[in-house]
DONU-372898 format. One record per residue (C-alpha): residue number from 1; residue in one letter; chain; x, y, z. Coordinates in Angstrom, 1 decimal. Layout:
REM residues N
MINU   k r c     c1     c2     c3
MINU NUM A A      X      Y      Z
...
//
This chain:
REM residues 563
MINU   k r c     c1     c2     c3
MINU   1 M A   -0.3    0.1   -0.2
MINU   2 G A    0.7    3.6   -0.2
MINU   3 E A    2.4    3.2   -3.7
MINU   4 H A    1.5    6.8   -4.2
MINU   5 K A    2.2    8.4   -0.7
MINU   6 D A    3.4   11.6   -2.0
MINU   7 L A   -0.1   12.6   -3.7
MINU   8 R A   -1.0   13.3   -0.2
MINU   9 T A   -0.1   16.8   -0.5
MINU  10 R A   -1.5   17.3   -4.3
MINU  11 S A   -3.5   19.8   -2.8
MINU  12 K A   -0.6   21.5   -1.1
MINU  13 V A    0.8   22.2   -4.8
MINU  14 I A   -2.2   25.0   -4.4
MINU  15 S A   -2.2   26.4   -0.9
MINU  16 E A    1.5   26.5   -0.4
MINU  17 G A    3.1   26.7   -3.8
MINU  18 V A    4.8   29.6   -6.0
MINU  19 N A    1.2   30.9   -7.2
MINU  20 R A    0.1   30.6   -3.5
MINU  21 V A   -1.7   33.6   -3.5
MINU  22 P A   -4.0   33.5   -6.6
MINU  23 N A   -4.8   29.5   -6.0
MINU  24 R A   -6.0   30.7   -2.4
MINU  25 A A   -8.1   33.5   -3.8
MINU  26 M A   -9.9   31.6   -6.0
MINU  27 L A  -10.8   29.3   -3.4
MINU  28 R A  -11.7   32.1   -1.1
MINU  29 A A  -14.0   33.0   -3.7
MINU  30 V A  -16.2   29.1   -3.3
MINU  31 G A  -15.8   29.5    0.4
MINU  32 F A  -12.7   28.1    1.4
MINU  33 N A  -10.9   30.2    5.0
MINU  34 D A   -7.6   29.8    6.6
MINU  35 D A   -8.2   26.6    8.3
MINU  36 D A   -9.2   25.0    4.7
MINU  37 F A   -5.8   25.1    3.3
MINU  38 K A   -4.7   23.3    6.1
MINU  39 K A   -6.7   20.5    5.4
MINU  40 P A   -6.8   17.7    2.9
MINU  41 M A   -9.0   18.8   -0.4
MINU  42 I A  -11.2   15.9   -1.5
MINU  43 G A  -13.5   16.5   -4.3
MINU  44 V A  -16.8   14.9   -4.8
MINU  45 A A  -17.9   14.2   -8.6
MINU  46 S A  -21.2   14.4   -9.2
MINU  47 T A  -23.4   12.8  -11.9
MINU  48 W A  -26.4   15.0  -11.3
MINU  49 S A  -28.5   15.5  -14.0
MINU  50 E A  -32.5   16.4  -14.8
MINU  51 V A  -32.0   14.3  -18.5
MINU  52 T A  -33.1   10.5  -16.6
MINU  53 P A  -34.2    9.5  -13.1
MINU  54 C A  -31.2    7.9  -12.6
MINU  55 N A  -29.3   10.9  -11.7
MINU  56 M A  -32.1   13.4  -11.0
MINU  57 H A  -31.5   13.2   -7.1
MINU  58 I A  -27.6   12.9   -7.2
MINU  59 H A  -26.9   16.2   -6.7
MINU  60 D A  -28.5   15.8   -2.6
MINU  61 L A  -26.4   12.9   -2.3
MINU  62 A A  -23.3   14.6   -2.9
MINU  63 V A  -24.2   17.5   -0.9
MINU  64 Q A  -24.1   15.0    1.8
MINU  65 A A  -20.8   13.7    0.6
MINU  66 K A  -19.5   17.1    1.1
MINU  67 R A  -21.1   17.3    4.6
MINU  68 G A  -19.0   14.1    5.4
MINU  69 V A  -16.1   14.9    4.2
MINU  70 R A  -16.7   18.5    6.3
MINU  71 E A  -17.1   17.2    9.7
MINU  72 N A  -14.2   14.9    9.7
MINU  73 G A  -11.4   17.1    8.9
MINU  74 G A  -11.6   17.6    5.6
MINU  75 A A  -12.1   20.6    2.5
MINU  76 P A  -14.4   19.5    0.1
MINU  77 L A  -15.5   20.8   -3.2
MINU  78 I A  -18.3   19.4   -5.8
MINU  79 F A  -17.8   19.3   -9.6
MINU  80 N A  -20.5   17.8  -11.7
MINU  81 T A  -19.9   16.1  -14.9
MINU  82 I A  -22.1   14.3  -17.6
MINU  83 T A  -24.2   11.9  -18.2
MINU  84 V A  -26.8   10.5  -20.8
MINU  85 S A  -30.2    8.0  -20.0
MINU  86 D A  -29.9    4.9  -21.9
MINU  87 G A  -33.6    4.7  -22.4
MINU  88 I A  -34.2    7.9  -24.2
MINU  89 S A  -31.5    7.2  -26.1
MINU  90 M A  -32.5    3.8  -26.9
MINU  91 G A  -33.6    3.0  -31.0
MINU  92 H A  -32.2    5.9  -32.5
MINU  93 E A  -28.9    7.4  -33.1
MINU  94 G A  -29.0    8.7  -30.0
MINU  95 M A  -27.9    5.6  -29.2
MINU  96 F A  -24.2    5.9  -30.9
MINU  97 F A  -23.6    8.3  -27.8
MINU  98 S A  -24.0    5.9  -25.0
MINU  99 L A  -21.2    4.0  -24.7
MINU 100 P A  -18.6    7.4  -25.7
MINU 101 S A  -19.9    9.2  -22.5
MINU 102 R A  -18.3    6.4  -20.3
MINU 103 E A  -15.0    7.7  -21.8
MINU 104 A A  -16.2   11.3  -21.2
MINU 105 I A  -17.5   10.8  -17.7
MINU 106 A A  -14.4    8.9  -16.9
MINU 107 D A  -11.8   11.8  -18.9
MINU 108 S A  -14.1   14.8  -17.0
MINU 109 I A  -13.3   13.2  -13.6
MINU 110 E A   -9.7   12.5  -14.3
MINU 111 I A   -9.1   16.3  -16.3
MINU 112 V A  -11.1   17.9  -12.9
MINU 113 T A   -9.2   15.6  -10.4
MINU 114 G A   -5.7   16.3  -11.8
MINU 115 A A   -6.3   19.9  -12.6
MINU 116 E A   -7.6   20.5   -9.0
MINU 117 R A   -4.7   18.4   -7.5
MINU 118 F A   -7.5   16.8   -5.0
MINU 119 D A   -6.0   14.7   -2.0
MINU 120 A A   -8.8   12.1   -2.5
MINU 121 L A  -12.2   11.8   -4.4
MINU 122 V A  -15.7   10.7   -3.4
MINU 123 A A  -17.9    9.9   -6.7
MINU 124 I A  -21.5    9.2   -6.6
MINU 125 G A  -23.2    8.0  -10.3
MINU 126 G A  -26.4    6.5  -11.1
MINU 127 C A  -27.3    5.8  -14.8
MINU 128 D A  -24.8    2.8  -17.0
MINU 129 K A  -22.2    4.1  -17.5
MINU 130 N A  -21.6    6.2  -14.7
MINU 131 T A  -19.8    3.8  -12.3
MINU 132 P A  -17.9    1.8  -14.7
MINU 133 A A  -16.7    5.6  -16.3
MINU 134 C A  -15.8    6.7  -12.0
MINU 135 L A  -14.3    3.6  -11.6
MINU 136 M A  -12.0    4.0  -14.5
MINU 137 A A  -11.2    7.4  -13.6
MINU 138 I A  -10.4    6.3  -10.1
MINU 139 G A   -7.9    3.8  -11.2
MINU 140 R A   -6.0    6.0  -13.4
MINU 141 M A   -5.3    8.9  -10.9
MINU 142 N A   -5.2    6.1   -8.0
MINU 143 I A   -6.0    8.3   -5.3
MINU 144 P A   -7.7    7.1   -2.4
MINU 145 A A  -11.8    7.2   -3.3
MINU 146 V A  -15.4    5.6   -2.5
MINU 147 Y A  -18.0    5.1   -5.3
MINU 148 V A  -21.6    5.6   -4.1
MINU 149 Y A  -24.2    4.1   -6.6
MINU 150 G A  -27.2    6.8   -6.4
MINU 151 G A  -29.2    3.4   -6.2
MINU 152 T A  -32.5    1.7   -7.9
MINU 153 I A  -35.6    2.8   -8.9
MINU 154 Q A  -39.0    1.6   -7.0
MINU 155 P A  -40.4   -0.7   -9.8
MINU 156 G A  -44.2    1.0  -10.9
MINU 157 K A  -47.6   -0.2  -10.5
MINU 158 L A  -50.3   -1.5  -12.9
MINU 159 D A  -52.9   -3.6  -12.1
MINU 160 G A  -51.5   -4.7   -9.2
MINU 161 K A  -48.2   -5.9  -11.1
MINU 162 D A  -44.6   -4.9  -10.7
MINU 163 V A  -44.0   -2.4  -14.6
MINU 164 D A  -40.7   -1.3  -15.4
MINU 165 I A  -38.8    0.6  -18.2
MINU 166 V A  -38.1   -2.7  -20.2
MINU 167 T A  -42.6   -3.4  -20.2
MINU 168 A A  -42.8   -0.5  -21.7
MINU 169 F A  -40.0   -1.5  -24.6
MINU 170 E A  -41.6   -4.4  -25.0
MINU 171 A A  -45.4   -3.0  -25.2
MINU 172 V A  -44.3   -1.6  -28.2
MINU 173 G A  -43.8   -4.8  -30.0
MINU 174 S A  -47.1   -6.2  -28.6
MINU 175 Y A  -49.2   -2.8  -29.7
MINU 176 H A  -47.5   -3.2  -33.5
MINU 177 D A  -48.5   -6.9  -33.3
MINU 178 G A  -52.3   -6.0  -32.8
MINU 179 R A  -52.4   -7.4  -28.9
MINU 180 M A  -52.5   -3.7  -27.0
MINU 181 N A  -54.3   -0.4  -27.6
MINU 182 D A  -53.8    2.6  -27.4
MINU 183 E A  -55.1    3.3  -23.8
MINU 184 Q A  -53.2    0.1  -22.7
MINU 185 L A  -49.8    1.8  -24.1
MINU 186 H A  -50.4    4.9  -22.2
MINU 187 K A  -51.0    3.4  -19.0
MINU 188 I A  -48.1    1.4  -19.0
MINU 189 E A  -45.7    4.5  -20.5
MINU 190 C A  -47.1    6.6  -17.3
MINU 191 S A  -46.8    3.9  -15.0
MINU 192 V A  -43.3    2.6  -15.3
MINU 193 C A  -40.7    5.0  -14.0
MINU 194 P A  -42.6    6.1  -10.5
MINU 195 G A  -39.4    8.5   -9.6
MINU 196 P A  -36.1    8.6   -9.3
MINU 197 G A  -33.3    5.7   -9.5
MINU 198 S A  -31.8    3.6  -12.3
MINU 199 C A  -34.1    0.8  -14.0
MINU 200 G A  -35.2   -1.6  -11.1
MINU 201 G A  -34.3   -5.4  -12.8
MINU 202 M A  -30.6   -6.9  -12.4
MINU 203 Y A  -29.8   -4.7  -15.7
MINU 204 T A  -26.8   -2.9  -16.1
MINU 205 A A  -26.6    0.2  -13.6
MINU 206 N A  -27.4   -2.7  -10.8
MINU 207 T A  -25.5   -5.4  -12.2
MINU 208 M A  -22.4   -2.5  -12.0
MINU 209 A A  -23.4   -1.3   -9.1
MINU 210 A A  -23.3   -5.0   -7.4
MINU 211 A A  -19.9   -5.5   -9.0
MINU 212 A A  -18.2   -2.2   -7.9
MINU 213 E A  -19.5   -3.4   -3.8
MINU 214 A A  -18.0   -6.9   -4.5
MINU 215 M A  -14.8   -5.4   -6.1
MINU 216 G A  -14.6   -3.4   -2.2
MINU 217 M A  -14.7   -0.2   -4.1
MINU 218 S A  -18.5    0.9   -2.5
MINU 219 L A  -19.3    0.6    1.5
MINU 220 P A  -20.8   -2.3    2.4
MINU 221 G A  -24.6   -2.4    1.3
MINU 222 S A  -24.6    0.4   -1.4
MINU 223 S A  -25.3   -1.7   -4.1
MINU 224 S A  -28.6   -2.5   -2.9
MINU 225 T A  -30.0    0.5   -1.2
MINU 226 P A  -32.9    2.1   -3.2
MINU 227 A A  -32.6    5.9   -4.4
MINU 228 I A  -35.3    6.8   -2.1
MINU 229 S A  -34.0    5.3    1.0
MINU 230 P A  -32.8    7.2    3.6
MINU 231 N A  -30.4    5.5    4.1
MINU 232 K A  -28.2    6.5    0.7
MINU 233 A A  -28.1   10.1    2.5
MINU 234 V A  -26.3    8.6    5.3
MINU 235 E A  -24.1    6.4    3.0
MINU 236 C A  -22.5    9.6    1.4
MINU 237 A A  -22.0   11.1    4.8
MINU 238 E A  -20.6    8.0    5.7
MINU 239 A A  -18.6    7.7    2.2
MINU 240 G A  -17.0   11.5    2.9
MINU 241 K A  -15.8    9.8    6.4
MINU 242 Q A  -14.9    6.8    5.1
MINU 243 V A  -12.0    8.3    2.1
MINU 244 L A  -10.5   10.4    4.7
MINU 245 A A   -9.4    7.4    6.7
MINU 246 L A   -8.5    5.5    3.4
MINU 247 L A   -6.2    9.1    3.0
MINU 248 E A   -4.6    8.8    6.3
MINU 249 K A   -4.1    5.2    6.2
MINU 250 D A   -2.3    5.0    2.5
MINU 251 I A   -5.4    2.6    0.7
MINU 252 Y A   -5.3    3.2   -2.7
MINU 253 P A   -7.7    2.0   -5.5
MINU 254 K A   -4.6   -0.1   -6.4
MINU 255 D A   -4.4   -2.1   -3.2
MINU 256 I A   -8.1   -2.2   -3.8
MINU 257 M A   -9.0   -3.4   -7.4
MINU 258 T A   -6.8   -6.2   -7.6
MINU 259 K A   -6.9   -9.2  -10.3
MINU 260 E A   -8.7  -11.2   -7.6
MINU 261 A A  -11.0   -8.0   -6.8
MINU 262 F A  -12.2   -8.4   -9.8
MINU 263 E A  -12.4  -12.3  -10.1
MINU 264 N A  -14.9  -11.3   -7.1
MINU 265 A A  -16.9   -8.9   -9.3
MINU 266 I A  -17.4  -11.3  -11.9
MINU 267 T A  -18.3  -14.1   -9.3
MINU 268 V A  -21.4  -11.7   -8.3
MINU 269 V A  -22.6  -11.1  -11.5
MINU 270 M A  -22.6  -14.4  -12.2
MINU 271 A A  -24.6  -15.4   -9.3
MINU 272 L A  -26.9  -12.7   -9.9
MINU 273 G A  -27.1  -13.3  -14.2
MINU 274 G A  -26.0   -9.5  -14.7
MINU 275 S A  -25.6   -7.7  -17.8
MINU 276 T A  -23.6   -8.5  -20.8
MINU 277 N A  -22.7   -5.0  -20.4
MINU 278 A A  -20.2   -6.1  -17.4
MINU 279 F A  -18.0   -7.4  -19.7
MINU 280 L A  -17.0   -4.5  -21.3
MINU 281 H A  -17.1   -2.4  -18.0
MINU 282 L A  -15.0   -4.8  -15.9
MINU 283 L A  -12.2   -5.2  -19.0
MINU 284 A A  -12.4   -1.0  -19.0
MINU 285 I A  -11.8   -0.4  -15.5
MINU 286 A A   -9.1   -3.4  -15.3
MINU 287 H A   -7.6   -1.6  -18.1
MINU 288 S A   -7.6    1.5  -15.6
MINU 289 V A   -5.7   -0.1  -13.0
MINU 290 G A   -2.9   -2.1  -15.2
MINU 291 V A   -4.9   -5.7  -14.1
MINU 292 D A   -4.7   -8.0  -16.5
MINU 293 L A   -7.9   -9.8  -17.0
MINU 294 T A   -9.9  -11.1  -20.2
MINU 295 L A  -12.8  -12.7  -21.6
MINU 296 D A  -10.9  -16.1  -20.7
MINU 297 D A  -11.4  -15.0  -17.0
MINU 298 F A  -14.5  -14.8  -16.9
MINU 299 E A  -15.5  -18.2  -18.4
MINU 300 R A  -13.0  -19.9  -16.0
MINU 301 I A  -15.1  -18.2  -13.5
MINU 302 R A  -18.8  -18.7  -14.9
MINU 303 V A  -18.3  -22.4  -15.2
MINU 304 R A  -17.9  -22.9  -11.2
MINU 305 V A  -20.5  -20.1  -10.1
MINU 306 P A  -24.0  -21.4  -10.4
MINU 307 H A  -26.9  -18.3  -11.3
MINU 308 L A  -29.1  -17.6   -8.1
MINU 309 A A  -31.2  -14.9   -8.6
MINU 310 D A  -34.3  -14.4   -9.8
MINU 311 L A  -34.3  -11.2  -11.3
MINU 312 K A  -35.6   -9.5  -14.4
MINU 313 P A  -35.3   -9.2  -17.2
MINU 314 S A  -35.3  -12.9  -17.8
MINU 315 G A  -36.9  -13.4  -14.0
MINU 316 K A  -39.3  -12.1  -11.8
MINU 317 Y A  -38.2   -9.9   -9.2
MINU 318 V A  -36.3   -6.3   -9.2
MINU 319 M A  -33.4   -4.8   -7.0
MINU 320 Q A  -35.6   -3.2   -4.5
MINU 321 D A  -37.2   -7.1   -3.5
MINU 322 L A  -33.4   -8.4   -3.4
MINU 323 N A  -32.6   -5.5   -0.6
MINU 324 D A  -35.6   -6.3    1.4
MINU 325 I A  -34.3   -9.9    1.7
MINU 326 G A  -30.7   -8.7    2.7
MINU 327 G A  -29.3   -7.5   -0.6
MINU 328 V A  -26.0   -7.6   -2.3
MINU 329 Q A  -24.2   -8.2    1.2
MINU 330 G A  -26.3  -11.3    1.9
MINU 331 V A  -25.8  -13.0   -1.5
MINU 332 M A  -21.7  -12.3   -1.1
MINU 333 K A  -22.6  -13.7    2.5
MINU 334 M A  -23.7  -16.9    0.9
MINU 335 L A  -20.9  -17.0   -2.1
MINU 336 L A  -17.9  -16.7    0.7
MINU 337 A A  -19.4  -19.2    2.8
MINU 338 E A  -19.4  -22.0   -0.4
MINU 339 G A  -15.7  -20.8   -0.9
MINU 340 L A  -16.6  -18.8   -4.2
MINU 341 L A  -15.2  -15.4   -3.2
MINU 342 H A  -11.7  -14.2   -2.3
MINU 343 G A  -12.2  -13.1    1.9
MINU 344 D A   -8.9  -11.8    2.0
MINU 345 C A   -9.5   -8.8   -0.3
MINU 346 L A   -9.3   -5.1    0.8
MINU 347 T A  -12.3   -2.7    0.5
MINU 348 V A  -12.8    0.6    1.1
MINU 349 T A  -13.5   -0.2    5.2
MINU 350 G A   -9.9   -0.4    5.5
MINU 351 K A  -11.2   -3.7    6.1
MINU 352 T A  -11.0   -7.3    4.3
MINU 353 L A  -14.0   -8.3    2.6
MINU 354 A A  -14.6  -11.6    4.8
MINU 355 E A  -14.4   -8.9    7.7
MINU 356 N A  -17.1   -6.7    6.5
MINU 357 L A  -19.3   -9.7    5.8
MINU 358 A A  -18.9  -11.0    9.4
MINU 359 D A  -20.8   -8.0   10.1
MINU 360 A A  -23.6   -8.8    7.6
MINU 361 E A  -27.2  -10.2    8.2
MINU 362 P A  -27.5  -13.4    6.2
MINU 363 L A  -30.1  -13.8    3.4
MINU 364 Q A  -33.6  -14.2    4.9
MINU 365 A A  -34.8  -18.1    5.3
MINU 366 E A  -38.4  -17.5    3.9
MINU 367 Q A  -37.8  -16.1    0.0
MINU 368 A A  -38.2  -16.8   -3.6
MINU 369 I A  -35.5  -14.3   -5.3
MINU 370 I A  -32.0  -16.1   -4.1
MINU 371 R A  -32.1  -19.6   -4.9
MINU 372 P A  -30.3  -22.2   -2.0
MINU 373 M A  -26.8  -23.2   -3.7
MINU 374 D A  -27.9  -26.5   -4.1
MINU 375 Q A  -31.2  -25.6   -6.1
MINU 376 P A  -29.6  -23.1   -8.6
MINU 377 L A  -31.7  -21.8  -11.4
MINU 378 K A  -28.4  -22.8  -13.3
MINU 379 S A  -25.7  -24.7  -12.3
MINU 380 N A  -23.4  -22.2  -13.9
MINU 381 G A  -23.0  -18.5  -14.9
MINU 382 P A  -25.5  -17.7  -17.7
MINU 383 L A  -23.1  -15.0  -19.3
MINU 384 V A  -21.5  -17.8  -21.8
MINU 385 V A  -18.3  -16.7  -23.8
MINU 386 L A  -18.7  -18.0  -27.3
MINU 387 R A  -15.7  -18.2  -30.2
MINU 388 G A  -15.7  -20.1  -33.7
MINU 389 N A  -15.2  -19.0  -37.3
MINU 390 L A  -18.2  -16.3  -36.5
MINU 391 A A  -16.1  -14.7  -33.7
MINU 392 P A  -12.3  -15.3  -33.2
MINU 393 D A  -11.8  -13.1  -30.6
MINU 394 G A  -15.0  -14.0  -28.8
MINU 395 A A  -19.0  -13.3  -28.3
MINU 396 V A  -21.1  -12.7  -25.4
MINU 397 A A  -24.7  -14.7  -25.3
MINU 398 K A  -26.7  -14.3  -22.1
MINU 399 M A  -28.6  -17.4  -21.2
MINU 400 S A  -31.0  -16.9  -18.2
MINU 401 G A  -34.4  -18.0  -18.5
MINU 402 M A  -33.1  -19.8  -21.9
MINU 403 K A  -34.6  -23.5  -22.3
MINU 404 K A  -32.5  -23.8  -25.5
MINU 405 T A  -28.8  -24.0  -25.6
MINU 406 R A  -28.4  -24.1  -29.1
MINU 407 F A  -30.0  -22.5  -32.0
MINU 408 V A  -29.5  -23.5  -35.5
MINU 409 G A  -30.8  -21.5  -38.1
MINU 410 P A  -30.8  -19.4  -41.6
MINU 411 A A  -29.4  -16.1  -41.1
MINU 412 K A  -31.3  -12.6  -42.3
MINU 413 V A  -28.5  -10.0  -42.0
MINU 414 Y A  -29.0   -6.3  -41.8
MINU 415 D A  -26.1   -3.5  -41.7
MINU 416 S A  -28.1   -1.2  -39.4
MINU 417 E A  -31.0   -1.3  -36.2
MINU 418 D A  -33.1    0.7  -38.2
MINU 419 D A  -33.3   -1.8  -41.4
MINU 420 A A  -33.4   -4.9  -38.9
MINU 421 T A  -36.3   -2.8  -36.9
MINU 422 Q A  -38.4   -2.3  -40.1
MINU 423 A A  -38.4   -5.8  -41.1
MINU 424 I A  -39.6   -7.2  -37.6
MINU 425 L A  -42.5   -4.9  -38.6
MINU 426 R A  -42.8   -6.1  -41.6
MINU 427 D A  -43.1  -10.0  -40.0
MINU 428 E A  -39.6  -10.5  -42.5
MINU 429 I A  -38.1  -12.2  -39.2
MINU 430 Q A  -39.8  -15.8  -38.3
MINU 431 A A  -39.3  -18.5  -35.6
MINU 432 G A  -36.3  -20.4  -36.8
MINU 433 D A  -34.1  -17.6  -38.1
MINU 434 V A  -31.1  -16.0  -36.8
MINU 435 L A  -31.3  -12.5  -37.0
MINU 436 V A  -28.1  -10.4  -37.3
MINU 437 I A  -26.9   -6.3  -37.0
MINU 438 R A  -23.4   -5.9  -38.0
MINU 439 Y A  -21.4   -2.5  -38.5
MINU 440 C A  -22.8   -1.6  -35.0
MINU 441 G A  -19.5   -2.1  -33.1
MINU 442 P A  -17.2    0.0  -31.4
MINU 443 K A  -16.0    1.4  -34.6
MINU 444 G A  -18.9    1.0  -37.0
MINU 445 G A  -21.6    1.7  -34.7
MINU 446 P A  -19.9    3.8  -33.8
MINU 447 G A  -20.3    3.0  -29.9
MINU 448 M A  -21.9    0.0  -30.2
MINU 449 P A  -25.4    0.8  -30.3
MINU 450 E A  -27.9   -1.5  -27.6
MINU 451 M A  -30.5   -3.2  -29.2
MINU 452 L A  -32.8   -3.1  -26.3
MINU 453 S A  -35.4   -1.9  -29.0
MINU 454 V A  -35.1   -4.8  -31.1
MINU 455 T A  -35.2   -7.5  -28.6
MINU 456 A A  -38.5   -6.3  -27.1
MINU 457 L A  -39.6   -6.0  -30.8
MINU 458 I A  -39.2   -9.7  -31.0
MINU 459 V A  -40.4  -10.6  -27.6
MINU 460 G A  -43.5   -8.1  -28.2
MINU 461 K A  -44.1  -10.4  -31.3
MINU 462 G A  -44.1  -13.8  -29.3
MINU 463 L A  -40.8  -14.8  -30.9
MINU 464 G A  -38.8  -14.8  -27.3
MINU 465 G A  -36.9  -17.5  -27.9
MINU 466 E A  -37.8  -18.3  -31.1
MINU 467 V A  -35.6  -16.2  -32.8
MINU 468 A A  -31.7  -15.6  -32.3
MINU 469 L A  -30.2  -12.0  -32.2
MINU 470 M A  -26.5  -11.7  -33.1
MINU 471 T A  -24.8   -8.6  -33.3
MINU 472 D A  -21.2   -6.8  -32.9
MINU 473 G A  -23.3   -4.6  -31.4
MINU 474 R A  -24.4   -4.8  -27.4
MINU 475 F A  -27.6   -5.1  -25.6
MINU 476 S A  -29.1   -3.3  -22.7
MINU 477 G A  -28.8   -5.0  -19.4
MINU 478 G A  -32.9   -5.4  -20.1
MINU 479 S A  -32.6   -7.3  -23.2
MINU 480 H A  -33.5  -11.3  -22.8
MINU 481 G A  -33.9  -14.2  -25.1
MINU 482 F A  -31.4  -15.9  -27.4
MINU 483 V A  -29.2  -12.9  -27.7
MINU 484 V A  -25.5  -12.8  -28.9
MINU 485 G A  -23.7   -9.3  -29.0
MINU 486 H A  -19.9   -7.9  -28.6
MINU 487 V A  -18.9  -10.5  -31.6
MINU 488 S A  -15.3   -9.6  -32.7
MINU 489 P A  -14.1   -8.4  -34.3
MINU 490 E A  -16.4   -6.2  -35.5
MINU 491 A A  -17.8   -6.0  -39.1
MINU 492 Q A  -16.3   -2.3  -39.7
MINU 493 V A  -12.2   -3.6  -39.2
MINU 494 G A  -13.5   -7.2  -41.6
MINU 495 G A  -14.8   -9.4  -38.8
MINU 496 P A  -16.1  -12.7  -40.4
MINU 497 I A  -19.3  -11.2  -39.2
MINU 498 A A  -19.0   -9.3  -42.4
MINU 499 L A  -18.7  -11.6  -44.3
MINU 500 L A  -21.9  -14.0  -43.6
MINU 501 K A  -24.6  -13.5  -46.1
MINU 502 T A  -28.2  -14.0  -45.7
MINU 503 G A  -29.1  -17.9  -46.0
MINU 504 D A  -26.2  -18.8  -44.2
MINU 505 T A  -26.3  -21.4  -41.9
MINU 506 V A  -25.6  -19.9  -38.3
MINU 507 V A  -24.5  -22.8  -35.1
MINU 508 I A  -24.9  -20.9  -31.7
MINU 509 D A  -24.3  -23.7  -29.1
MINU 510 S A  -23.8  -22.1  -25.8
MINU 511 E A  -22.8  -25.4  -24.2
MINU 512 T A  -19.7  -25.9  -26.9
MINU 513 Q A  -19.4  -22.3  -26.8
MINU 514 Q A  -19.3  -22.7  -30.1
MINU 515 I A  -20.5  -19.4  -32.9
MINU 516 S A  -19.6  -20.3  -36.6
MINU 517 F A  -21.3  -20.5  -40.0
MINU 518 D A  -20.8  -23.1  -42.6
MINU 519 V A  -19.1  -22.0  -45.2
MINU 520 T A  -16.2  -23.3  -46.6
MINU 521 D A  -12.5  -22.1  -46.4
MINU 522 E A  -12.2  -21.4  -50.2
MINU 523 E A  -15.6  -19.7  -50.1
MINU 524 L A  -14.5  -17.8  -46.8
MINU 525 T A  -11.1  -16.5  -48.5
MINU 526 E A  -13.2  -15.3  -51.5
MINU 527 R A  -16.1  -13.1  -50.0
MINU 528 A A  -13.0  -11.9  -47.8
MINU 529 S A  -10.6  -10.6  -50.5
MINU 530 A A  -14.3   -9.2  -52.2
MINU 531 W A  -14.8   -6.8  -48.7
MINU 532 V A  -14.5   -3.6  -49.4
MINU 533 Q A  -14.2   -1.7  -45.5
MINU 534 P A  -17.0    1.1  -45.5
MINU 535 P A  -15.7    4.4  -44.4
MINU 536 L A  -16.3    5.7  -40.9
MINU 537 K A  -19.8    6.8  -40.0
MINU 538 F A  -18.7   10.5  -38.9
MINU 539 K A  -16.1   12.8  -39.9
MINU 540 T A  -16.3   15.3  -37.0
MINU 541 G A  -16.8   15.9  -33.6
MINU 542 V A  -16.8   13.2  -30.6
MINU 543 L A  -18.0   10.1  -32.7
MINU 544 A A  -15.3   10.5  -35.0
MINU 545 K A  -12.7   10.9  -32.5
MINU 546 Y A  -14.3    7.8  -30.8
MINU 547 S A  -14.5    5.7  -33.9
MINU 548 R A  -10.4    6.1  -34.4
MINU 549 L A   -9.4    6.0  -31.0
MINU 550 V A  -11.8    2.5  -29.6
MINU 551 A A  -10.7   -0.8  -29.0
MINU 552 S A  -12.2   -4.1  -29.7
MINU 553 A A  -15.1   -5.1  -27.9
MINU 554 S A  -12.8   -8.0  -26.3
MINU 555 K A  -10.5   -5.4  -25.0
MINU 556 G A  -13.1   -3.0  -22.9
MINU 557 A A  -13.9   -1.1  -26.1
MINU 558 V A  -11.6    1.7  -24.2
MINU 559 T A   -9.8    4.5  -26.1
MINU 560 D A   -6.5    4.7  -24.5
MINU 561 L A   -5.1    1.2  -25.6
MINU 562 I A   -1.8    1.4  -26.6
MINU 563 E A   -1.0   -1.8  -28.8
//
């Protein structure tokens, strides 16, 4: 520990450096006094925004974190960064900006933290990209830090049933199929998002929050606490207190985010049946701290971890239900008892994971949300790495809730999400087809657009599990069905998915972990020689920069990889 102990005096550059008079004058204008210049300066990174319910409450949480810092001897300053709403961006060109927003958030936190010379950091996030982005910035800066998740939304209620944002997307498919009228659709629209917080199922935001807690970067219990709970404000104040303790003890992110900590995160994601986006984000966070994490690590862990959680999108319950019966802490306590977690990993409490979990309450005995270890939903994790002549560098399938483990069918190939959507609405996609959407990877999308609208349309039309969907893009954590994403190499760089033709027979097998198409080597060579790389879709602006810099999905789609 203490690899960067000299960074404890970062803010002394402000208070005692050559330019101390103008530096101090600027800080006095924002409320500092003489005593504050003797204290460590702590940044509070807020992702508050009115553009999404996931983040609409976070300013108030940042104020509580600031209070926790100030009451425990630090000099806190709140700064903001951006967020986008994946739900609002879904199904149109706005989704091109979603994954790039992760880099913008991480970059902006790194920039402000570096420029202001903060001694430590509390970061508070909500929507899908906030958690990985905050952790990426924390890893790059490697100053004492605590991450706080803004919390999950409550489920909406309609006709006595829980509904959420995925209900709305799937209702659109039912509406287009004539199985729902305008009035029913409007009722769903008005019911699914009752207030602040991130999407309620085991979708990407809750998946990454659970991963952050398993990794030891957030306070025990933080990932499950609902956004509207008074305990969330208490957590933020405690984070402000705890980050000063980390500074005092010389405990840094690289001391916490070790290879074993990432293995703990993957274990929890597999047990909960989390989002496929966890692959992208955990790979990117690992890159930020210099940990060698690959798709093979996910697969190594998957085969020994059972899927235990009956959570949406493939299950019945939501994150608030899990919180009510013991939360992620209860699940981790259960996994540790089975020898599936590294209990000796250090956490932001200054204690080990095992020490934290010793104080945690076990899961309630009478509940149906988390299965017993000897009665899992699936004997191993549902997030499967596939390889074959369609994805030599790997692809990711989510098999939770699926009775089929093998799908063989003719490809229906489309070069954009919009073309595929129109094909579904025209009933061109039939049971048994493999719907392929390509040129949607990190470079080709650009930004790996999520396909929740497409998967929801398929489910809404009654074809869930009857049509396989394959893409070099990615899926929302709310997607379910027979879906394969992150196909690498992507079509834009000439990956084999670019050479696939409508009518080719595709084999997807989660048992043998195969993803291939039935074409001879000679035919494949001939197609490759005839393929012409299309130009990138954007010539200027942030998406042009992103397209030029971004790495493969199999490397986490980071933009600072040197190969």
